[in-house]
N, C-alpha and C positions, 0 to 999 in steps of 0.2 A: 549514571543516566542523565541524558540530557532532556531539554524540554521537548523536543519531539518525540522521545521516546515515551514522555509522559502523556503526549496527547494520544499517542496510540492506544493507550489503555483507558482513554475517556477522559482525561484530564486536561485543564487548559493551562497548567502550569503553575496555578495559584495555590499556595498553601493551604487555603479555606476548602479548596475543592479536594485537595489530597486528603484533608482531614474528613471530610464528608464521604468520600469514598472509603477510606478506612472505617467509619462508622458502618455504612453499608455492609462492607463485607464480613464485620463482626456481630451484625445485630441478628441474623438467622440464630446463629448458635446460642446468643444471649436469651432472644425470646423463647427458644426451646426450654431453656433452664428454667426460666420465669414460670412458662407455661406449666412446666411439670411440678413446680413448687405450689403454683397458684392452685392447679388442679387438685392436687393431693389435699390442701387445706380445705379447699371450697367442699370437695367431695365429704370431707368429715364434718365440716360444719351442717351440711345438708343431713346427713345421716344422724347425728349425735344430738344438733341444737334443739329439735322439739322434745327431746327427753331430759332437757336442762330446765330447772325449775327456778324461780326467784322465791324465797323463803322470807316470810314476813312474820315476825314473832312480837307478841303482846307479853312482855315481862310481868312476874309477880311484883305486888306493891314493894316488897323489902328490897327488890334488885331493880326496880325501875330507875331508867335513866333519864334526864330531862323531858325527852321526847316521849317516854313511855314505851318505845318499841325498839327492837332490833331487827336486823335484816342480814340475809346471806344468800347463798345459793345451794342448790342440791341437784341430784340427777337421779331420773327414774331408772330403776333396774329390772322391774316386772310390769306386766301390762296391768296388772290388778292393784297397782299404785302403789308399791313398796318403793322407798326413794332413799338414797344416801345422802347424808350431809356430814357437818362436824358437831361434834357434842358441844363446842362453845357458841355454836350459832344458836341453838335450840336450849341453851342453859336457862333454867328457871322460868320457862315459857309458860304462861295461862293459857295461851291460843296460839296455835299455827295455821299459816296461810299459806299455800303454794300456788302461783300462778306460772302457767305455761307460755311457750312464745306465742301462740294462738290467742292469747288474752284470757283464756278461761282460768277461773281461780277455784280452788277447792280447801275447804277445812282439812287438815291434816291432824292425826294423833300420833303422840310418841310412841313407838313399839320398844325402844330401849337406846341406852347410850353407853359409850365404854370411856371414861376420862382418859385411861392410860395411851390410848390410842386416837383420842380426839374424834371418835366416829360415832354416829348415830343412825339410826334407823326410824324414818316417820312414815306412815300410810296415808296417802290422798284418800279421799273418798270419792274413788272413781274406778272404773274398769276400762279397759280398751286403750290404755294410754300407750303413747310411743316409748319404748325403752330402750336403752343404751346396752350394748353387749360388754361383758366384762372381759377384759383379756388376761395376761399374766404377766408379773413384773420382775420373776427371778431370772429372766432372760434378757433384761433390758441392759442396753450398751451407752455408756457415755458417749455423747454426740449425737444421738439420733434424735429425730424431730420429736418435739411436744407440743401440743395444742391445749391451750386452756379456754373453756368457755365458763361464763358465768355472768354475775351482775355487779360489776364494780360501781361503788358510789351510787347505786340505783339505776345505772344505765343497763337496761335487760338485754341479756345474750350477746355479750360483749366477747369477742375473741381475740385472743393473744398467742403469738407464737414464738418458737425458741427451740433449745436443744436442752437435753440432759446433760447437766453440768457434773454431777458426783453422785454415787449411789451408795447406801450404808451410812447416811448421816446419823447424828443425834441432835436433836432439838429440844431446848428447854422453852416450855410455852409460857405464855404470860403468868398463869397461876402457878408456875414453879414445876410443873410435871416435866419429866423428861421423855420426850418423843423418840423412841429409836428408831433406827433402820429406814429413816425416810428418804426420798428423792429430793435431789435438789437441781432446780433448772434456772435458767435465766429468762423464764416467761415472766412477762410483765403482770404483777398482781397488785390489787389494791382492796381496800376494805370492801367488803360485799361479793368478793371471789371466793371467799371461804366456804368451803362444802361442794363446790363445783368440781366437774371432772377434769383430771388431765389426761389427754387421749393421744395415741399414736396414729400415724400416717394410716393405717387402716380402720380407722374408726372405733377401736377398742380401747376401752376405760383402763388406765394403765395405774391412775392413782387419784387420790380426794385430795384437791389443793386446801391446805391448812394454814399456812403461815407465810409472811415475807417479813424482811428485815427492814425496819423504818430507817429511811434516809439512805439505804443501800441501793444500790441500781443492779439489776439481773441477779438477784438472790432470793429465790423464792423456795418454797417446799410442799410436799405432797406426800401424804401417806399411801405406801405401795398398795396395788389392789388386792395381791395375795394376802397381806394383813386383812384388808376390808372383807374379802370373801370369807375369810375365817370368822371375824367379827360378827357378819351378818348371820352367819349360821348359827352362832352362839345366841345371839339376840333373839332370833326368831323361834329357836327352840326351847330357850331356858329363860328369856327375858333379861339375861345378863351373861356376862363373860365370866366364866369361872376359871380361875387361874392360882395356882400355888405362887406364892410370893417368895423371891429369893432375897431380894433387897439389894440388887447391883444394877448398874447399867453397864451395858455394851455395844461393841459394834463389831462388824465382819472386818476382819483383817486379812487380806490377800497373802498367801503363801507363795515363795518360789517353789520351782519343781524340786529343786535339790532340799529345801526342807521339808515338802512334803514326802518325799522318799525317805529322808533320814528318819523322820518320826513315824513314818509307815502310816499315813493319814489317806483316808479314803477321797477326801474333799480337798479342793483349793484354796480353802479358808479357813479359820477359827473365828470364835468370838473372843475378841479381847476386852477384859474387864475395865472400863474408864474409871468406875467409881463404886464404893461399898457404902451403904447405908448404915451409919452408926449404930450399933446395937442390933442390927437385922440378921436375918438368918445366915447370910453369907458371911458376915462379919464374925458371929459367933464361931462358924466353922472354921474362921482362919483364912478366908480368901481376900485379896487385897488389889488395888489396881496394879494393871501390867500382867496379871495371870490371864493365861490363854485357855479357854473351855474348849475342848474337843469332843467331848461327847456328856451325854446326860444318861444315866442309867444305861450305859455301855450302847446307846444309840449316838452315831456321830452326828455333830451339829457344825454347820457352816456360817450360818446368819441367827440374828436374834429372832427372826421369825422361827427357826427351827426350835429353839428353846421354848418359845410361846407355845407351840403346838403341842411339846411334849408335856408341857406343864398344864395344858388345858385339861380340865375335868379332874385335875388333883386336887386335894382339899389340903387344909392348913393341917400340920402336925406330920405330913407325909414325909418319909425319910428318902431323899434324892441322893444318888450317887452321882457325883462330878468327876469326869476326868479332865485333868489341867495339866497344862505345860508350865513350869517356872522355873527359870533359870536353866533352861534346856533339859529339864527332868520332868519326867511324866510322874505325876502323883494322884492318887485318889481320896477324894474328899466326900463326907457326907453331910448333907445339908438337912436340918429339920425344916421344911418351908413353913412358912405362914401363910394367911389367907388374904389374896390380893384382889 
């Protein structure tokens, strides 16, 4: 194509004009993509942002830091003031204050906390508050949009976005606890984000942000909302989470269709035992790392949450039947549960 042909297309033949023409041709599609992404994030922030609170904590004397206070985030889940946050945010608190984006601050009382999931429920001394809707986490997919809203380093109502990087992770907290079945994202989190919501593109809470890996980039974790929903119910009705204790850590392990058919399993995943507590109930029953748990008391399980729900309300001393796969063979094991 010669210069005359280029002029017919509206160019004077210079490389600069040709590049500007290419930019003009590509910009509408680029703008549409950017607008769609921006609209999704902006809509979520406008919907959920008013329900996100900054939590300030005055610690007890024995646990008091040099500044005497701690800080984190939370999210209001009912108009009468119940809010979700992390257990480590309110741990050893003598007083709790929650501040909304509109600047109003309210004293809050601890309803209950659950160390194994690092979740806690507090209640603000107010009614008619904006509340965030809870979604579901068992249908999340790797790669979908995730939005975090919180108060990192004291900067209130800060928004960061990313994608879900992995599901079914197990994370050891700073206290040494193993938090199971967490969501991994590449959303940028900083101290102060803890307890804030992880939200999907429809403005539904899908997780509670709980941890990041210091010095790493793009690795952060959230407790799934399905776990949070169960914990909230337990804390509101009983003041604590009752669960039988098996003394093992596990994670969901996907199965191929061939393996699922071969073992005649109704689910597409099993719970793989990662580690067994020395001298614990599972260890005494003969379980060890690498075992696959496929059923608890003849009820199929696909995730750690499934096991937690089946153990909810069970007390220490209960005999619990586990169906496991080991070396390709199905076995039945009876575990005498401890109190967890």
